[in-house]
C-alpha positions in Angstrom: 73.7 -45.1 -157.2 71.7 -48.3 -157.0 71.3 -50.3 -153.8 70.4 -54.0 -153.6 68.4 -54.7 -150.6 66.9 -57.8 -149.2 64.0 -58.3 -146.6 63.5 -61.1 -144.3 64.5 -60.4 -142.1 81.1 -63.8 -129.1 84.6 -65.8 -129.0 85.0 -65.1 -125.4 83.5 -68.0 -123.5 83.3 -66.9 -119.8 84.6 -69.9 -117.7 82.2 -69.4 -114.7 84.1 -69.0 -111.4 87.4 -68.4 -113.2 87.6 -64.8 -112.4 88.5 -65.4 -108.7 92.1 -65.9 -109.3 92.6 -62.7 -111.2 93.7 -59.6 -109.6 90.9 -57.4 -108.9 91.1 -53.5 -110.0 90.4 -50.9 -107.2 87.2 -49.8 -109.1 85.9 -53.4 -109.2 86.7 -54.2 -105.6 84.6 -51.2 -104.6 81.7 -52.9 -106.7 82.1 -56.1 -105.1 82.3 -54.9 -101.7 79.0 -53.0 -102.1 77.3 -56.2 -103.7 78.6 -58.2 -100.6 76.7 -55.8 -98.1 73.5 -56.4 -100.0 73.8 -60.1 -101.3 76.5 -61.5 -98.9 79.0 -63.9 -99.9 77.4 -65.7 -102.8 78.6 -67.9 -105.7 79.1 -65.9 -108.9 79.3 -62.6 -106.9 82.6 -61.7 -108.2 81.3 -62.6 -111.8 78.4 -60.3 -111.4 80.6 -57.5 -110.2 83.0 -57.9 -113.1 79.8 -57.9 -115.4 78.3 -54.7 -113.9 81.7 -53.0 -114.0 82.5 -54.0 -117.5 79.3 -52.7 -118.8 78.6 -49.9 -116.7 75.4 -51.1 -115.1 73.6 -48.7 -112.6 70.9 -50.3 -110.5 68.5 -47.9 -108.5 68.3 -49.8 -105.2 69.0 -53.1 -103.3 65.9 -54.9 -104.4 66.9 -54.2 -108.0 70.4 -55.6 -107.5 69.1 -58.7 -105.9 66.8 -59.2 -108.9 69.3 -58.6 -111.3 71.7 -60.8 -109.7 69.1 -63.6 -109.7 68.5 -63.0 -113.4 72.3 -63.1 -113.9 72.8 -66.5 -112.1 70.0 -68.0 -114.1 71.6 -66.9 -117.3 74.9 -68.2 -116.2 73.3 -71.6 -115.8 71.6 -71.4 -119.3 74.9 -70.6 -120.8 76.8 -73.4 -119.1 74.1 -76.0 -119.7 73.8 -75.0 -123.4 77.6 -75.0 -124.0 77.7 -78.5 -122.7 75.4 -79.7 -125.5 78.3 -79.4 -128.0 76.1 -77.4 -130.5 77.2 -75.5 -133.6 77.4 -72.2 -131.7 78.5 -70.9 -128.1 76.8 -68.7 -125.7 78.5 -66.3 -123.2 78.1 -63.4 -121.0 77.4 -60.1 -122.8 75.7 -56.7 -122.1 72.3 -58.6 -121.9 73.2 -61.1 -119.2 71.0 -59.4 -116.4 67.9 -59.3 -118.7 65.3 -62.1 -118.6 64.2 -63.8 -121.8 61.1 -61.7 -121.8 62.6 -58.4 -121.3 65.3 -59.1 -124.2 62.4 -60.3 -126.5 60.4 -57.0 -125.4 63.4 -54.4 -125.2 65.7 -55.7 -128.3 63.7 -57.7 -130.7 60.1 -56.1 -130.5 56.8 -57.0 -132.1 56.0 -58.9 -135.1 55.6 -57.1 -138.5 54.2 -57.5 -141.9 56.9 -59.0 -144.3 57.5 -56.9 -147.6 58.9 -59.6 -149.9 57.0 -61.1 -152.7 57.1 -64.7 -153.8 58.5 -63.7 -157.2 60.6 -60.6 -156.6 61.4 -58.0 -159.1 61.5 -58.4 -162.9 63.7 -55.3 -163.7 66.6 -55.7 -166.2 68.9 -55.7 -163.0 67.0 -58.4 -161.4 67.0 -60.5 -164.5 70.9 -59.9 -165.0 71.3 -61.0 -161.1 69.5 -64.2 -162.0 72.0 -65.0 -164.7 75.0 -64.5 -162.6 77.0 -67.2 -160.8 77.9 -66.5 -157.0 81.3 -67.3 -155.6 81.4 -70.3 -153.3 82.2 -67.9 -150.4 82.3 -64.2 -149.8 83.2 -61.9 -147.0 82.8 -58.1 -147.7 84.7 -57.1 -144.6 87.9 -58.5 -146.3 87.3 -55.9 -148.9 87.1 -53.1 -146.3 83.6 -52.1 -147.6 81.5 -52.7 -144.6 81.2 -49.9 -142.1 81.6 -50.2 -138.3 79.2 -52.1 -136.1 76.7 -49.4 -134.7 74.4 -49.8 -131.6 70.6 -49.0 -131.8 70.5 -48.6 -128.0 67.2 -47.8 -126.5 65.5 -47.3 -129.9 63.4 -50.5 -129.6 62.6 -51.2 -133.2 65.2 -49.0 -134.8 67.1 -51.9 -136.4 65.4 -51.2 -139.8 67.2 -47.9 -140.1 70.7 -49.5 -139.2 70.0 -52.2 -141.7 69.3 -49.9 -144.5 72.2 -47.3 -143.8 74.5 -50.4 -143.5 73.3 -51.5 -147.0 73.7 -48.1 -148.5 77.1 -47.4 -146.7 78.6 -50.5 -148.4 77.0 -49.7 -151.7 78.6 -46.3 -151.6 82.0 -47.6 -150.6 82.0 -50.1 -153.4 81.0 -47.5 -156.1 83.2 -44.7 -154.8 86.1 -46.4 -153.1 85.8 -44.4 -149.8 83.6 -45.0 -146.7 80.8 -42.8 -145.3 78.6 -43.0 -142.3 74.9 -42.1 -142.8 72.2 -41.0 -140.4 69.9 -43.4 -138.9 68.5 -40.7 -136.8 67.3 -38.8 -139.8 65.4 -41.9 -141.0 63.8 -42.5 -137.5 62.8 -38.7 -137.4 61.8 -38.0 -140.8 60.3 -40.9 -142.8 56.9 -41.5 -141.2 55.3 -40.2 -144.5 57.0 -43.4 -146.1 55.2 -45.5 -143.6 57.6 -45.9 -140.6 57.3 -45.1 -137.1 60.5 -44.3 -135.7 61.4 -46.6 -132.8 58.1 -48.2 -132.6 58.0 -49.7 -136.1 59.8 -49.5 -139.5 61.3 -51.7 -142.5 64.3 -51.1 -144.6 62.2 -50.8 -147.8 60.7 -47.6 -146.1 64.1 -46.1 -145.5 65.2 -47.0 -149.1 62.1 -45.2 -150.3 62.8 -42.1 -148.2 66.4 -42.0 -149.3 65.3 -42.3 -153.0 63.0 -39.1 -152.6 64.9 -37.1 -150.1 68.6 -38.2 -149.8 70.4 -38.7 -146.3 72.8 -36.7 -144.4 75.9 -38.1 -142.8 75.9 -39.0 -139.1 78.0 -36.1 -138.1 75.5 -33.6 -139.8 72.6 -35.6 -138.0 73.9 -37.5 -134.8 72.3 -40.5 -133.4 70.0 -39.8 -130.3 68.3 -43.2 -129.9 64.8 -41.6 -129.6 62.4 -40.3 -132.4 62.5 -36.6 -132.4 61.4 -33.7 -134.7 62.6 -33.9 -138.2 65.6 -31.7 -138.8 66.8 -32.7 -142.1 68.2 -30.2 -144.6 69.0 -30.0 -148.3 72.8 -31.0 -147.7 72.2 -34.8 -148.5 75.5 -36.7 -149.2 73.9 -39.7 -150.7 70.8 -40.2 -152.9 69.6 -43.7 -153.6 68.5 -44.3 -157.2 66.6 -47.8 -156.8 66.7 -51.0 -154.9 65.7 -54.5 -156.1 63.4 -57.1 -154.5 64.6 -60.8 -154.3 62.2 -63.7 -154.2 60.7 -64.6 -150.9 62.9 -66.9 -148.9 65.1 -67.7 -152.1 68.6 -68.2 -150.5 70.1 -68.8 -153.9 69.1 -65.3 -155.0 70.2 -63.9 -151.7 73.6 -65.7 -152.2 73.9 -64.1 -155.8 73.0 -60.7 -154.5 75.5 -60.7 -151.7 78.2 -62.5 -153.7 78.2 -60.4 -156.7 76.7 -57.0 -155.7 77.4 -56.1 -152.0 75.9 -56.4 -148.3 72.2 -56.7 -148.4 69.4 -55.7 -145.8 67.6 -58.7 -144.4 64.8 -59.2 -142.1 64.3 -62.0 -139.6 62.2 -63.7 -137.2 64.6 -63.7 -134.4 65.3 -66.3 -131.6 65.7 -65.0 -128.1 68.7 -67.3 -127.9 70.6 -64.8 -129.8 70.5 -62.8 -126.3 73.6 -64.8 -125.2 75.2 -65.7 -128.7 79.0 -65.4 -128.8 80.3 -67.4 -131.6 79.7 -70.2 -134.1 76.9 -71.0 -136.7 73.5 -70.4 -135.1 71.0 -73.2 -135.8 68.4 -72.6 -133.2 64.8 -73.8 -133.7 62.9 -71.3 -131.6 63.0 -68.5 -134.4 59.8 -66.8 -134.9 59.5 -68.0 -138.6 56.0 -66.7 -139.4 56.9 -62.9 -138.7 59.4 -60.2 -139.2 61.0 -58.8 -135.8 64.5 -57.7 -136.5 66.3 -56.3 -139.5 70.2 -56.8 -140.0 72.9 -56.7 -142.8 74.2 -60.0 -144.5 77.8 -59.1 -145.4 78.9 -62.4 -146.5 78.5 -66.4 -146.4 80.6 -69.2 -146.2 81.2 -72.9 -144.7 82.9 -73.8 -141.6 83.8 -77.3 -142.8 80.4 -79.0 -141.4 77.7 -76.4 -142.4 77.0 -73.3 -144.7 76.2 -70.1 -143.0 75.4 -66.3 -143.5 77.5 -63.7 -141.9 75.2 -61.0 -140.5 76.0 -57.6 -139.1 73.9 -56.7 -136.2 73.0 -53.4 -134.5 73.5 -54.2 -130.9 77.1 -53.0 -130.5 80.4 -54.5 -130.7 80.2 -56.2 -127.4 77.3 -58.3 -128.4 78.0 -61.6 -130.5 81.3 -61.9 -132.5 82.3 -58.5 -132.4 78.9 -57.4 -133.4 78.4 -60.1 -136.1 76.6 -63.6 -136.2 76.8 -66.5 -138.3 73.4 -68.1 -139.2 72.9 -71.5 -140.9 72.5 -71.1 -144.5 70.5 -73.4 -146.9 67.6 -74.1 -144.5 65.9 -70.7 -144.4 66.9 -70.4 -140.7 64.9 -67.7 -138.7 62.4 -67.6 -141.7 64.4 -65.2 -143.6 62.2 -62.9 -146.0 63.8 -61.0 -148.8 63.2 -57.5 -150.1 
């Protein structure tokens, strides 16, 4: 089985203050009462209580509650002011609404990495055939039922590389065999250090593909996810072996479109904008992406046009509560966020 890989790498708008007219469940009421004792009667207190209740937030002491509430209010102000600008995307409250921009950058995006992509890409027969194909004007592999569920990398800071790679292979397997499969990100995090990765500290999809070419990979049930690097526990019961992958030319969005449109979902690496912390819908066009380096890895599952601009459809690894059910749309045709292709 061959895998095509590329490196370069919500819509619920929270109406501020609208919760007060909604019946309050008993559990939420207890949270609100506890917060009133610490914060007093304050604007947005019920919104904060609903947020902590929904996402199961646990704070250690009163000072942390005060700090997180302050951050939450600042983020609400940012969300509201941004949405007033009538941009092509919307922001809203999600599980990251009590994190500062710096915390989000540090805990969910991580440090810069060196790109793998080359300026010319691969010259294999498969690559030459790809260059001669014509891509459809729009494609969404979710409609074909071959995109696996959105997963959550959790506290594994820079583990997105493993999720990007398994997502690409899971889709390639489904396209080839007509049945779905879920592969083990944990195995890649634990076992691929000899291929250049560093678990939750550093890694790249091409290292995962190289590992899977050499060793194969177990399914997620055999080797479940723990969100922390541990000792390698792989065995010989691999369910998938990757036979190869193809490099696409550096920042060549036409090649990316051909690969996604005619072959399947593709791993990408991006210079991510911290604005994505609060993204919930629309086509992201932010100018604050880190375009000179790779920080995050995801999976392009399609592309299209919303009537005014072209976009990529990207599957992320921050769970279904983030973004548009775990996905986001990124402007296509302008190399938004400095995409680098494998």
